[in-house]
C-alpha positions as CSV (number, residue, x, y, z in Angstrom):
1,M,13.4,44.3,35.7
2,K,11.9,41.1,38.1
3,E,9.8,39.5,35.8
4,L,12.7,39.8,33.1
5,L,15.1,38.0,35.0
6,K,12.5,35.2,35.9
7,K,11.6,35.1,32.2
8,L,15.3,34.9,31.5
9,I,15.8,32.0,33.7
10,Q,12.5,30.0,32.9
11,A,14.1,30.3,29.3
12,E,16.7,27.7,30.0
13,T,19.4,28.3,28.1
14,T,21.5,25.1,28.6
15,A,23.9,24.0,25.6
16,K,20.6,22.0,24.4
17,K,17.8,24.0,24.3
18,G,20.0,27.1,23.1
19,E,19.9,30.9,23.7
20,L,16.8,31.8,21.3
21,A,14.3,31.6,23.5
22,A,16.1,34.1,25.9
23,A,16.9,36.4,23.0
24,E,13.5,36.5,21.9
25,I,12.5,37.7,25.6
26,I,15.1,40.6,25.9
27,S,14.3,42.1,22.1
28,D,10.7,42.3,23.1
29,K,11.6,43.9,26.1
30,L,14.2,46.5,24.7
31,G,11.7,46.9,21.5
32,R,8.8,47.8,24.1
33,S,11.5,51.4,24.6
34,G,11.4,51.9,21.0
35,I,15.4,50.1,20.6
36,D,15.7,48.0,17.6
37,C,17.4,44.5,18.1
38,R,19.3,42.0,15.7
39,I,18.8,38.6,16.9
40,D,21.4,36.6,15.0
41,S,20.1,33.0,15.0
42,W,21.9,29.9,13.8
43,D,21.3,26.3,14.3
44,H,17.8,26.6,14.9
45,N,18.2,27.3,18.7
46,R,21.5,29.3,19.3
47,A,21.5,32.8,18.8
48,N,23.2,36.4,19.7
49,L,21.4,39.7,20.1
50,I,22.5,42.7,19.4
51,A,21.2,46.2,20.4
52,Q,22.1,49.8,19.2
53,I,21.0,52.8,20.7
54,A,22.3,55.8,18.1
55,S,23.7,59.0,19.3
56,A,25.2,62.1,17.9
57,G,28.5,60.2,17.7
58,R,30.7,62.7,19.6
59,K,32.5,60.5,21.6
60,G,32.9,56.7,21.8
61,G,30.4,54.5,22.4
62,L,30.1,52.1,25.4
63,L,29.8,48.3,24.8
64,F,27.7,46.0,27.5
65,V,28.6,42.1,26.5
66,C,26.7,39.4,28.1
67,H,26.3,35.2,27.5
68,L,23.0,34.0,27.6
69,D,23.7,30.5,27.8
70,V,23.9,28.8,31.3
71,V,25.6,25.1,32.9
72,A,23.0,22.4,33.1
73,A,20.9,22.7,36.3
74,G,22.2,18.9,37.5
75,G,19.9,16.4,39.6
76,E,20.0,16.9,43.0
77,G,20.4,19.7,45.6
78,W,17.9,22.3,44.5
79,S,15.4,23.4,47.2
80,H,13.2,25.0,43.7
81,P,13.4,23.7,40.8
82,P,16.1,24.9,38.6
83,F,14.3,26.8,35.9
84,A,11.5,28.0,37.2
85,G,13.0,31.5,38.3
86,V,11.1,31.5,42.2
87,E,11.5,34.7,44.0
88,S,12.0,33.7,48.1
89,G,13.3,36.1,50.9
90,G,14.3,38.6,48.9
91,K,16.3,36.6,46.1
92,I,15.4,35.1,42.8
93,Y,16.9,31.7,42.8
94,G,17.3,29.3,39.5
95,R,20.0,28.5,37.4
96,G,21.6,31.3,35.6
97,S,20.3,33.8,38.0
98,M,23.5,34.9,39.0
99,D,25.6,34.0,36.4
100,M,24.5,35.9,34.7
101,K,21.2,36.6,33.9
102,G,20.7,39.2,37.0
103,G,23.6,41.3,35.2
104,I,21.5,40.9,32.0
105,A,18.5,42.1,33.3
106,A,19.8,44.8,35.1
107,A,21.7,46.0,32.3
108,V,18.4,45.7,29.6
109,T,16.8,47.7,32.3
110,A,19.3,50.3,32.7
111,I,19.3,50.8,29.1
112,R,15.5,51.1,28.7
113,E,15.0,53.8,31.4
114,I,18.1,56.1,30.0
115,V,16.1,55.9,26.7
116,D,12.7,56.8,28.1
117,S,14.4,59.2,30.2
118,K,14.8,61.1,26.4
119,T,18.6,61.5,27.7
120,K,20.5,63.3,25.0
121,L,23.4,60.6,24.1
122,K,27.1,62.0,22.6
123,G,28.0,58.4,22.6
124,D,26.1,54.9,21.4
125,I,25.3,52.4,23.6
126,I,25.6,48.8,22.2
127,F,24.1,46.3,23.8
128,A,25.4,42.3,23.2
129,A,24.4,39.4,24.4
130,L,25.6,36.3,23.3
131,A,25.8,32.2,23.3
132,G,28.0,30.0,24.4
133,E,30.3,31.4,26.5
134,E,29.8,28.2,28.9
135,T,31.2,26.3,26.1
136,D,33.1,27.3,23.7
137,S,32.6,31.2,23.2
138,C,30.9,30.5,19.7
139,G,28.7,33.8,20.4
140,A,31.7,35.9,20.7
141,T,33.9,34.8,18.3
142,R,30.5,35.1,15.3
143,F,30.0,38.1,17.2
144,V,33.7,39.8,16.5
145,G,33.7,38.6,13.3
146,N,30.5,39.8,11.7
147,L,30.8,43.3,13.4
148,P,27.8,45.3,13.2
149,P,28.2,49.1,11.8
150,A,28.6,50.6,15.3
151,F,31.9,49.7,15.7
152,L,33.3,50.4,11.8
153,R,32.1,53.9,12.0
154,K,35.0,56.2,12.7
155,Q,34.4,59.2,14.9
156,E,36.9,62.2,14.7
157,G,39.2,62.3,17.5
158,G,38.4,59.7,19.5
159,P,37.8,55.4,19.7
160,K,34.7,53.6,18.2
161,I,34.5,52.3,21.4
162,A,35.4,53.8,24.5
163,G,35.0,50.8,26.7
164,V,33.6,47.5,27.6
165,V,31.7,46.3,30.1
166,V,31.2,42.7,30.8
167,P,28.2,42.4,34.0
168,E,29.2,39.0,35.1
169,P,28.9,38.4,39.0
170,T,31.6,40.4,40.8
171,A,30.0,40.9,44.0
172,F,30.5,44.7,42.7
173,D,34.1,44.3,42.6
174,V,35.4,46.0,39.2
175,V,37.7,43.1,37.8
176,T,40.9,44.2,35.6
177,A,42.6,41.1,35.0
178,H,41.9,37.5,34.8
179,R,43.8,34.3,33.5
180,G,43.2,32.6,30.1
181,I,42.0,29.2,29.1
182,L,43.6,26.4,27.1
183,W,41.4,23.5,26.8
184,L,43.5,20.3,25.2
185,E,42.2,16.6,24.3
186,V,44.9,14.6,24.2
187,K,44.5,11.1,22.5
188,T,46.8,8.0,22.5
189,A,46.2,5.5,19.3
190,G,46.8,1.6,19.6
191,R,45.8,-1.3,17.9
192,A,43.2,-3.4,18.3
193,A,43.1,-7.2,19.6
194,H,41.3,-10.2,21.1
195,S,42.7,-9.6,25.1
196,S,43.2,-13.4,25.4
197,T,46.1,-12.3,22.7
198,P,47.0,-9.2,23.8
199,E,50.3,-9.2,22.3
200,L,48.9,-8.8,18.8
201,G,47.6,-5.6,19.7
202,V,48.8,-2.4,21.1
203,N,47.3,-1.2,24.2
204,A,46.2,2.8,23.9
205,I,45.3,2.8,27.8
206,T,49.1,1.7,28.4
207,S,50.4,4.3,25.9
208,M,48.2,7.3,28.4
209,K,49.6,5.8,31.2
210,T,53.2,6.1,30.1
211,L,52.2,10.1,28.8
212,L,50.3,10.5,31.9
213,G,53.8,9.8,33.4
214,E,55.6,12.1,31.7
215,L,53.4,14.9,31.9
216,D,53.5,14.5,36.1
217,N,56.7,15.9,35.6
218,Y,56.0,18.2,32.6
219,K,56.2,22.2,34.1
220,I,55.0,25.1,31.8
221,R,57.1,27.8,31.5
222,F,56.0,30.9,32.6
223,Q,56.7,33.8,34.3
224,P,54.9,34.3,37.1
225,H,51.9,37.1,37.1
226,K,52.0,40.4,39.7
227,R,48.5,39.9,40.1
228,L,47.1,36.9,38.8
229,G,50.2,34.8,40.8
230,N,51.1,31.3,38.6
231,C,49.7,29.4,35.3
232,S,48.2,25.8,35.9
233,M,46.8,22.6,34.6
234,S,44.9,19.9,35.5
235,I,44.3,16.4,33.8
236,N,40.5,16.5,34.7
237,T,38.7,13.5,32.2
238,I,40.4,10.4,30.5
239,T,38.1,7.7,28.9
240,G,39.1,5.0,27.2
241,G,38.3,1.3,26.0
242,K,34.7,-0.3,24.7
243,E,34.5,-3.6,25.9
244,I,36.6,-5.6,28.9
245,N,37.7,-8.7,25.7
246,V,39.3,-5.7,23.4
247,V,42.8,-4.7,23.6
248,P,41.8,-1.0,23.5
249,D,42.8,1.3,20.0
250,G,42.1,4.6,21.9
251,C,42.2,6.6,25.1
252,S,42.0,10.3,25.5
253,I,41.8,12.9,28.3
254,S,41.7,16.3,29.1
255,V,43.4,18.9,30.3
256,D,42.3,22.4,31.6
257,I,45.6,24.6,31.4
258,R,44.5,28.6,32.8
259,T,47.7,30.8,31.2
260,L,48.9,34.4,32.5
261,P,49.0,38.0,29.9
262,G,51.2,37.0,27.4
263,Q,51.8,33.7,27.6
264,N,52.2,31.7,24.1
265,H,50.0,28.9,23.9
266,R,51.6,27.5,20.9
267,E,54.5,27.2,22.8
268,I,52.7,25.1,25.3
269,I,51.0,22.6,22.3
270,S,54.5,22.7,21.2
271,D,56.2,21.0,24.1
272,F,53.2,18.6,24.2
273,E,54.3,17.4,20.7
274,K,58.0,17.1,21.8
275,T,57.1,15.0,24.8
276,F,54.9,12.5,21.9
277,T,58.2,12.2,20.2
278,K,60.8,11.7,22.7
279,L,58.2,8.4,23.6
280,K,58.2,7.6,20.2
281,Q,61.6,7.5,20.0
282,K,61.7,5.1,23.1
283,N,58.6,3.0,21.5
284,P,58.0,3.0,17.7
285,Q,54.1,1.9,18.5
286,F,53.9,5.2,20.7
287,E,51.1,7.3,19.0
288,A,50.0,10.7,20.0
289,S,48.3,13.6,19.1
290,V,47.0,17.3,21.1
291,S,43.7,19.2,19.6
292,I,42.5,22.5,21.0
293,V,38.8,22.1,22.5
294,R,38.7,25.8,23.0
295,E,40.8,28.8,23.9
296,V,40.8,31.8,25.3
297,G,43.4,34.8,25.8
298,A,44.1,36.2,29.7
299,L,42.7,39.5,30.4
300,E,44.5,42.3,31.7
301,T,43.2,46.0,31.3
302,D,45.9,48.6,32.7
303,P,44.3,49.7,35.9
304,N,45.4,53.3,35.3
305,C,44.3,54.4,32.3
306,D,41.4,56.7,32.4
307,F,38.6,54.9,31.3
308,V,39.0,52.6,34.5
309,K,39.7,55.1,37.2
310,D,36.5,57.1,35.7
311,F,34.5,53.7,36.0
312,C,35.4,52.8,39.9
313,S,34.7,57.0,40.4
314,V,30.8,56.0,39.3
315,V,31.1,52.8,41.4
316,G,32.8,54.1,44.2
317,A,35.6,51.2,44.1
318,S,39.1,52.1,45.3
319,E,41.4,49.5,43.5
320,T,40.4,46.9,40.9
321,K,41.0,43.3,41.3
322,A,42.4,39.9,39.3
323,V,40.2,36.8,39.0
324,G,40.5,33.1,38.4
325,F,37.7,32.4,36.3
326,T,37.4,33.5,32.6
327,T,35.1,35.5,30.8
328,D,34.6,36.5,26.6
329,G,36.0,39.7,27.8
330,P,39.3,38.9,25.9
331,H,37.6,38.1,22.9
332,F,36.9,42.1,22.5
333,A,40.4,43.0,22.7
334,L,40.8,43.6,19.2
335,L,38.5,47.1,20.0
336,G,41.2,48.4,21.0
337,A,39.2,49.7,24.3
338,P,39.6,49.1,28.0
339,I,37.5,46.2,29.5
340,V,36.0,46.1,32.9
341,I,34.3,43.1,34.6
342,F,31.5,44.0,36.4
343,G,28.2,42.8,38.3
344,P,25.9,41.6,40.8
345,G,26.2,38.2,42.5
346,K,28.0,36.2,44.5
347,T,30.6,34.4,42.2
348,Q,31.3,31.7,45.0
349,L,27.4,30.2,44.0
350,A,28.7,29.9,40.3
351,H,27.2,26.3,38.9
352,K,26.2,25.2,42.2
353,P,22.5,23.6,43.2
354,D,20.4,26.2,44.7
355,E,21.8,29.7,43.0
356,Y,20.7,32.9,43.3
357,I,20.8,36.5,43.3
358,D,19.8,39.2,45.6
359,I,16.8,41.6,44.3
360,A,18.7,44.2,46.0
361,D,22.0,43.4,44.1
362,V,19.9,43.7,40.9
363,E,18.1,46.8,41.3
364,K,21.8,48.2,42.7
365,A,23.4,47.2,39.5
366,V,20.4,48.7,37.8
367,E,21.8,52.3,39.4
368,Y,25.6,51.8,38.6
369,Y,25.0,50.9,34.8
370,K,22.7,54.2,34.6
371,K,25.6,56.4,36.2
372,T,27.8,54.3,34.1
373,I,25.8,55.6,30.6
374,L,25.6,59.1,31.8
375,K,29.2,59.6,33.1
376,F,30.7,58.6,29.9
377,L,28.3,59.5,26.7
378,T,26.6,62.5,28.3
């Protein structure tokens, strides 16, 4: 298990390098237990891995969904090389060790141990390790759009999938709710001119300044969620202009909106477009547009459903929790199965220098996942 985790860290699955190397490492590991894997690769280095352990088919299957990609390491603050997978003091250090290659290593190890034990399963195990969760969820959308046969088989008297487990780091909290993501790019358009005669141009930065004033007073319409609280909006980047002596003809901002279950993303976009119309009525030279950079729905699984109750009993949890971060989980809502987020690792270490995971936590996760498989599939 430790060697698998180290190799996955060393694969350096950033957006630049892609996920193919990590998918091949997992395929080799699962293959040693006779588990067939399919690697779906595109754009030379992007990849999803899908494995299925077939069963008698008398119960709904269990889907484990992981993401292979990691954020970039950054340049400073690391005590160990970020992609070396160094083991020290009962921990394994490296980018992705906690988010979420520790969870991947635990799930793969648990599945192998179940298969190697020759346990008779009544429902399929499906394992998916996907690309791009940190950026655009390209792997999840590709996977859902090309569902493998395991999802298409209709089982009499029961669902195709009994439940979905996402081994993201939750410090072993059972998470059944999180907010969604709506990332927008807003652009203002102007007309370039020499800066010595600015009256001949239309300054896109000035237009953006006017728009930002409007957005300061904009309140997204929503009903607060009893577990997730409020929707939020944050303007996090701004870009404009090319040369100091040229009136800028373009300016853009990025807007990070975190949404609640049931919230209509299209209504938010419509609000932006109405603001553009209002400003153009005041100034005919004002031009703006909005486009979606990334969109993931909110997650809300019924904490009182049988699957969640049984899952909590397996892992010894007395209650479920809601979190602020977002996962690929909502992409699998169309399966009609309960979704839980549960895995090893301290969430506060995500995306920071000296990311690490405790080896004892990964070993603990292996046992939890094995018990989960036995609970639902035997």
